[in-house]
C-alpha positions as CSV (number, residue, x, y, z in Angstrom):
1,M,251.4,22.9,135.0
2,A,247.6,23.1,135.9
3,N,248.7,23.5,139.4
4,F,251.3,26.2,138.6
5,K,248.4,28.1,137.0
6,K,246.4,28.2,140.3
7,S,249.4,29.0,142.3
8,Q,250.5,32.2,144.2
9,A,253.6,32.3,142.1
10,A,251.4,32.3,138.9
11,K,249.2,35.2,140.2
12,L,252.4,37.2,141.0
13,F,253.8,36.1,137.4
14,Y,250.8,37.5,135.6
15,A,250.4,40.6,137.8
16,F,253.4,41.9,135.8
17,P,252.0,41.7,132.1
18,G,255.4,42.8,130.9
19,V,257.4,40.1,132.5
20,A,254.6,37.5,131.2
21,S,255.1,38.9,127.6
22,A,258.8,38.8,127.9
23,Y,258.7,35.3,128.9
24,H,256.4,34.1,126.3
25,F,258.2,36.1,123.4
26,L,261.4,34.4,124.7
27,W,260.0,31.0,124.4
28,A,258.9,31.8,120.8
29,W,262.2,32.9,120.0
30,A,264.0,30.2,121.5
31,G,261.8,27.4,120.1
32,S,262.5,29.0,116.5
33,E,266.3,28.8,117.2
34,R,266.1,25.3,118.8
35,Y,264.3,24.0,115.6
36,R,266.2,25.8,113.1
37,H,263.7,28.1,111.5
38,P,261.4,25.2,110.1
39,S,258.7,27.4,108.7
40,N,261.1,28.7,106.2
41,K,260.7,25.2,104.2
42,L,257.0,25.2,104.3
43,I,254.0,27.0,103.1
44,V,252.2,27.9,106.4
45,I,248.5,29.0,106.6
46,G,247.1,30.3,110.0
47,V,243.4,30.5,110.3
48,T,241.9,32.6,113.3
49,G,238.4,33.9,114.3
50,T,235.7,33.2,116.6
51,K,234.3,30.2,115.0
52,G,234.7,27.9,112.0
53,K,238.6,27.8,112.7
54,T,238.9,24.0,112.7
55,T,236.4,23.2,110.1
56,T,238.1,25.5,107.6
57,L,241.4,24.0,108.3
58,E,239.9,20.4,107.8
59,L,238.4,21.4,104.5
60,L,241.5,23.1,103.2
61,N,243.6,20.0,104.3
62,A,241.2,17.8,102.4
63,I,241.5,19.7,99.2
64,L,245.2,19.9,99.5
65,E,245.6,16.1,100.1
66,A,243.1,15.6,97.2
67,A,245.6,17.4,95.0
68,D,248.3,14.8,96.3
69,K,250.0,17.6,98.6
70,R,251.7,16.5,101.7
71,T,250.3,18.3,104.7
72,A,250.7,18.9,108.4
73,L,247.6,20.2,110.6
74,L,247.6,21.7,114.3
75,S,244.2,22.5,115.4
76,S,242.1,22.1,118.8
77,L,240.9,18.7,117.2
78,R,244.2,17.1,116.2
79,V,247.9,17.1,115.4
80,K,248.8,15.7,112.0
81,V,252.0,15.5,110.3
82,A,252.1,13.8,106.9
83,G,250.0,10.4,107.4
84,K,250.1,10.3,111.0
85,S,247.4,11.9,113.1
86,E,246.7,12.0,116.7
87,K,244.2,14.0,119.0
88,N,245.4,17.2,120.5
89,R,245.4,16.3,124.0
90,T,247.5,19.5,125.0
91,G,244.3,21.2,126.4
92,N,245.2,23.9,124.1
93,S,244.7,25.0,120.6
94,M,247.8,26.8,120.2
95,P,250.3,25.2,122.7
96,G,253.2,27.0,124.1
97,R,256.7,26.2,125.1
98,A,258.0,25.8,121.6
99,F,255.3,23.3,120.7
100,I,254.5,25.0,117.4
101,Q,258.3,25.1,116.4
102,K,258.6,21.6,117.1
103,F,255.4,20.6,115.2
104,L,256.6,22.8,112.2
105,R,260.2,21.0,112.5
106,R,258.3,17.5,112.3
107,A,256.4,18.7,109.2
108,A,259.6,20.0,107.4
109,D,261.4,16.7,108.1
110,A,258.5,14.5,107.1
111,A,258.8,16.6,103.6
112,C,255.3,18.2,104.1
113,E,254.6,21.1,101.8
114,Y,252.1,22.8,103.8
115,A,251.6,23.4,107.6
116,L,248.2,24.3,108.5
117,I,247.6,26.0,112.1
118,E,244.6,27.2,114.2
119,V,245.6,30.6,115.5
120,T,243.9,31.8,118.8
121,S,243.8,35.3,120.2
122,Q,245.2,34.1,123.4
123,G,248.1,32.4,121.7
124,V,248.8,35.7,119.8
125,V,248.9,37.6,123.2
126,M,251.4,35.1,124.3
127,H,253.5,35.4,121.1
128,R,253.2,31.9,120.0
129,H,252.7,33.2,116.3
130,R,256.0,34.9,116.4
131,F,258.9,33.8,114.6
132,V,256.9,31.8,112.1
133,H,257.0,32.7,108.5
134,W,253.2,32.8,107.5
135,N,252.4,32.7,103.9
136,I,248.6,33.2,104.5
137,G,246.5,34.4,107.3
138,V,242.7,34.0,107.4
139,L,240.1,35.6,109.5
140,T,236.6,33.7,109.6
141,N,234.7,35.9,111.5
142,L,234.6,37.9,114.9
143,H,232.3,37.8,117.5
144,P,232.4,38.6,121.3
145,E,234.4,35.7,123.0
146,H,237.2,35.5,125.6
147,I,236.1,39.2,127.0
148,E,237.3,38.5,130.6
149,A,240.5,36.9,129.4
150,H,241.4,39.8,127.2
151,G,239.6,42.7,129.1
152,S,237.5,44.1,126.5
153,Y,236.1,43.1,123.2
154,E,238.4,45.7,121.6
155,N,241.5,44.0,123.1
156,Y,240.2,40.5,121.6
157,R,239.8,42.3,118.4
158,A,243.3,43.9,118.6
159,A,244.8,40.2,119.1
160,K,243.3,38.9,115.9
161,L,244.4,42.0,114.1
162,S,248.1,41.8,115.6
163,F,248.4,38.2,114.0
164,L,247.0,39.5,110.8
165,W,249.3,42.4,110.6
166,Y,252.3,40.1,111.3
167,V,251.3,38.0,108.3
168,V,251.1,41.2,105.9
169,W,254.3,42.5,107.3
170,Q,256.1,39.6,106.3
171,G,254.6,39.7,103.0
172,G,251.8,36.9,103.3
173,R,248.4,37.3,102.0
174,V,245.5,37.9,104.4
175,F,241.8,36.6,103.8
176,L,238.9,38.4,105.1
177,N,235.3,37.3,105.3
178,R,233.3,40.2,103.5
179,D,230.2,38.7,105.1
180,D,231.2,39.5,108.6
181,K,230.4,42.7,110.3
182,E,233.9,43.4,111.3
183,Y,235.2,43.2,107.5
184,P,235.4,47.1,107.1
185,F,237.5,47.5,110.3
186,F,239.9,44.8,109.3
187,M,240.2,45.8,105.7
188,Q,241.0,49.6,106.5
189,A,243.3,48.4,109.2
190,L,245.4,46.2,107.3
191,T,245.1,48.2,103.8
192,A,246.8,51.1,106.1
193,A,249.1,48.7,108.1
194,R,252.6,50.5,107.9
195,G,255.1,48.1,106.2
196,A,252.4,45.9,104.7
197,K,253.6,44.2,101.5
198,S,250.4,43.0,100.3
199,A,246.7,44.2,100.2
200,P,244.1,41.9,101.9
201,A,242.0,39.5,99.7
202,H,238.4,38.7,100.7
203,Y,235.9,35.9,100.4
204,E,232.2,35.6,100.9
205,K,229.7,32.9,101.4
206,E,228.5,33.2,97.7
207,D,231.9,33.5,96.1
208,E,232.8,32.4,92.8
209,F,233.3,28.8,93.5
210,V,230.2,28.5,95.6
211,K,228.0,30.3,93.0
212,N,229.3,27.8,90.4
213,F,229.4,24.6,92.4
214,G,227.1,25.4,95.4
215,P,223.8,23.9,94.1
216,R,225.5,20.8,93.1
217,L,227.3,20.7,96.6
218,R,224.1,21.1,98.4
219,A,222.5,18.6,96.4
220,T,224.9,15.7,96.8
221,G,227.4,16.6,99.7
222,G,225.2,15.1,102.4
223,S,224.5,17.0,105.9
224,F,227.6,18.9,106.1
225,L,226.7,20.9,103.0
226,A,223.1,20.7,103.6
227,S,222.6,24.3,104.8
228,D,224.5,27.6,104.4
229,F,226.2,27.0,107.9
230,N,229.4,25.9,106.2
231,M,229.6,27.5,103.1
232,E,231.6,30.4,104.3
233,H,234.2,27.5,105.3
234,V,234.0,26.1,101.7
235,A,234.3,29.6,100.1
236,V,237.6,30.5,102.0
237,A,239.1,26.9,101.5
238,A,238.4,27.3,97.8
239,A,239.8,30.6,97.2
240,I,243.1,29.6,99.2
241,A,243.4,26.4,97.1
242,R,242.8,28.3,93.9
243,T,245.7,30.5,94.8
244,F,248.0,27.3,94.7
245,G,246.8,26.4,91.2
246,I,244.4,23.6,92.5
247,D,241.7,23.1,89.8
248,D,238.0,23.2,90.5
249,A,237.4,19.8,90.0
250,T,239.7,18.5,92.4
251,I,238.3,21.2,95.0
252,E,234.8,19.9,94.3
253,R,235.8,16.3,94.6
254,A,237.4,16.9,97.9
255,I,234.4,19.0,99.3
256,L,232.0,16.3,98.2
257,G,234.0,13.6,100.0
258,F,234.6,15.6,103.1
259,P,232.6,13.9,106.1
260,G,232.6,16.9,108.3
261,V,234.5,17.4,111.5
262,P,233.9,15.4,114.6
263,G,231.7,17.4,117.2
264,R,231.0,20.3,114.8
265,M,227.4,20.0,113.3
266,E,227.8,16.3,113.4
267,F,224.6,14.6,112.6
268,V,223.6,11.3,114.2
269,R,220.7,9.4,112.8
270,A,218.8,6.4,113.8
271,G,215.6,5.6,112.0
272,S,213.2,8.6,112.2
273,Y,215.1,10.5,114.8
274,I,217.9,13.0,114.3
275,G,220.5,14.2,116.7
276,V,223.2,16.9,116.1
277,V,226.4,17.3,118.1
278,D,228.0,20.8,118.0
279,Y,230.6,22.8,119.7
280,A,228.9,25.9,119.7
281,H,229.6,27.8,122.9
282,T,229.1,31.4,122.2
283,P,225.6,33.4,121.4
284,D,226.6,33.7,117.6
285,S,227.7,30.4,117.1
286,L,224.7,28.8,119.2
287,E,222.2,31.0,117.1
288,A,224.0,29.8,113.9
289,A,223.6,26.4,114.9
290,Y,220.0,26.3,115.7
291,R,219.2,28.2,112.6
292,A,221.1,25.6,110.7
293,V,219.2,22.7,112.0
294,K,215.9,24.0,112.7
295,P,213.6,21.5,111.1
296,V,211.0,22.7,108.5
297,P,207.7,21.2,108.0
298,A,207.0,18.5,105.6
299,A,204.0,16.3,104.6
300,A,205.3,13.4,106.9
301,H,206.2,15.8,109.6
302,P,204.1,19.0,109.7
303,H,204.9,20.3,112.9
304,P,208.6,19.2,113.7
305,R,210.3,20.8,116.7
306,L,213.8,21.6,117.7
307,I,214.9,20.3,121.1
308,A,218.0,21.6,122.8
309,V,220.3,20.2,125.2
310,L,222.0,23.4,126.6
311,G,224.5,24.2,129.3
312,A,227.5,26.7,129.7
313,A,231.2,26.5,130.8
314,G,232.3,27.7,134.1
315,G,235.8,28.6,135.5
316,G,234.9,32.4,135.0
317,R,234.6,32.1,131.3
318,D,232.8,35.0,129.9
319,K,229.7,34.8,132.3
320,W,228.1,37.5,130.4
321,K,227.0,35.1,127.7
322,R,225.0,32.6,129.9
323,P,221.8,34.4,129.8
324,A,222.4,35.4,126.1
325,M,222.7,31.8,125.2
326,G,219.4,31.0,127.2
327,A,217.5,33.9,125.4
328,I,218.8,32.2,122.0
329,A,217.6,28.7,122.9
330,A,214.2,30.4,123.9
331,K,214.1,32.2,120.4
332,W,214.7,29.1,118.5
333,C,213.8,25.9,120.4
334,D,210.6,24.1,121.1
335,E,212.0,22.2,124.2
336,I,215.0,23.2,126.2
337,V,216.6,20.6,128.5
338,L,219.3,22.5,130.8
339,T,222.1,20.8,132.0
340,D,225.7,20.6,133.2
341,E,228.8,21.5,130.7
342,D,232.2,22.2,132.1
343,P,231.6,23.8,135.5
344,Y,235.5,23.7,136.6
345,D,235.4,25.3,139.9
346,E,232.2,27.1,139.8
347,D,229.0,25.9,141.1
348,P,227.2,24.0,138.1
349,E,223.7,24.7,139.6
350,K,224.4,28.5,139.5
351,I,225.9,28.3,135.9
352,V,222.5,26.7,135.0
353,D,220.6,29.1,137.0
354,E,222.2,32.1,134.9
355,V,221.3,30.3,131.6
356,E,217.7,29.6,132.7
357,K,217.2,33.1,133.8
358,G,217.9,34.3,129.9
359,V,215.5,31.7,128.9
360,R,212.9,32.9,131.3
361,E,213.3,36.6,130.6
362,A,213.0,36.1,126.7
363,L,209.9,34.0,127.4
364,A,208.4,36.7,129.6
365,H,208.9,39.0,126.6
366,D,207.0,36.8,124.3
367,P,204.3,35.2,126.2
368,E,202.7,33.6,123.2
369,K,205.8,31.5,122.4
370,L,205.2,28.0,124.1
371,V,208.5,26.7,125.0
372,R,208.9,24.0,127.6
373,V,211.7,24.1,129.9
374,H,213.5,21.3,131.9
375,R,216.6,20.9,134.1
376,N,218.3,17.8,134.6
377,M,222.0,18.3,136.0
378,D,223.2,14.9,134.8
379,R,224.1,15.4,131.2
380,K,223.8,11.6,130.3
381,A,220.3,11.8,131.6
382,A,219.6,15.2,130.0
383,I,220.3,13.9,126.7
384,R,217.9,10.7,127.3
385,E,215.5,13.1,128.5
386,A,215.6,15.1,125.5
387,F,215.1,12.2,122.9
388,A,212.2,11.0,125.4
389,Y,210.3,14.2,124.3
390,A,211.4,13.7,120.7
391,R,209.0,12.6,117.9
392,P,209.9,11.5,114.4
393,G,210.9,14.6,112.4
394,D,212.0,16.5,115.5
395,V,215.8,17.4,115.8
396,V,217.8,17.1,119.1
397,I,220.8,19.2,119.3
398,G,223.5,19.3,122.2
399,T,225.9,22.1,122.1
400,G,229.1,23.2,124.0
401,K,231.0,19.6,124.3
402,G,231.4,18.8,120.6
403,S,234.2,16.2,120.4
404,E,235.6,17.0,123.9
405,E,236.8,13.9,125.7
406,W,236.2,15.3,129.3
407,I,233.6,17.1,131.5
408,H,236.0,19.3,133.7
409,R,235.3,19.9,137.2
410,A,236.4,21.7,140.5
411,G,240.2,20.9,141.5
412,G,241.2,19.7,138.0
413,A,238.8,16.7,138.1
414,K,237.5,15.6,134.9
415,D,235.1,12.9,133.8
416,P,235.5,11.0,130.6
417,W,232.7,12.0,127.9
418,N,231.7,11.3,124.5
419,E,228.9,13.2,123.3
420,R,228.2,11.4,120.2
421,E,228.2,7.9,122.0
422,E,225.7,9.6,124.5
423,F,223.6,10.6,121.5
424,E,223.8,7.3,120.1
425,A,222.7,5.5,123.1
426,A,219.8,7.7,123.9
427,M,218.6,7.3,120.2
428,A,218.7,3.7,120.4
429,E,216.9,3.7,123.7
430,R,214.1,6.0,122.2
431,M,213.7,3.8,119.3
432,R,213.2,0.6,121.6
433,R,210.5,2.5,123.4
434,A,208.8,3.7,120.2
């Protein structure tokens, strides 16, 4: 399939958007027919947005399981049906060619009550949400992403709206994040949607559940709940669970026991050293991650620093954000190690050049800010270099890879990768040298 995507036939196929759209629409319809409309036997919840989709789904799944509900889950991270779970190795958060209908049929046959699905803008453009009976749709937030793939931010936003329209048109309920800057746009559009059978609901970071239980969650819930970074996810998961009659005690128990999501704000600790592995790959998610883990002075560590391992993806993906991410790193970090991420068919050195340009330009506008900038194109060595600079109390954060298993290179080549394992090895080496 990868070879087809790069072929002349693929270029010709996608040169005619109507043909491509019809092709994907027919796959969605055929899948529904082939697997006998399985969504009609399930409560189907779709979560879309720029960031937080996977974490929101996992939180909601944990709550439902704590309430003894039988669930299925499809996300960029994994495919789970009842008690069987495996990593999503399709390379796609929302796979095509009737994958979703087959997943829903497996869920229905396994007597699952709920199916939780990650919904992407590109999947919506390819009609992969069609012929699914959605009971609930969630928009976590919206920030610029996939702009080159969609042609504009407005088109990207329209894809998200298209999914939510589809939910309300079917009589499902939509949850919108009132803390997001696009909330007024979506609220107005969905309230006025022709044929809508229900009005949107909303949630916010300081929603009723978080107000009542937030202090206790933050105090006893570990690193996942230590900051406000994940409270929006907690709020919407709790709000949805309440619509199904799940009591607050069960919700709280599930959240307190939630270990977090691999590669999403995943803390790694060894002695006095702290590392964070996160998937942040957009300017907004990067800034949110840095803000969440920026260490604060304490008696034992009066001058803690934030050290970043930073790169950017290639493959022509949203090149505009590379210097923007560099500028954000310059704003929040005290030490930056620039490195390789997923170059695909681009020159990795040039990708890092663009990120570094953003760093240098930001520092030129703030000459009093002291940030040391390094460059190491071997990501494994870059992580070790970052920890070599670390002192007790500092935080080292690596972004862009999260729990991904490969570094993608030219011609479809890929190198095995495990960011958490590299952090653990680097921290162990640092401790030996301390």
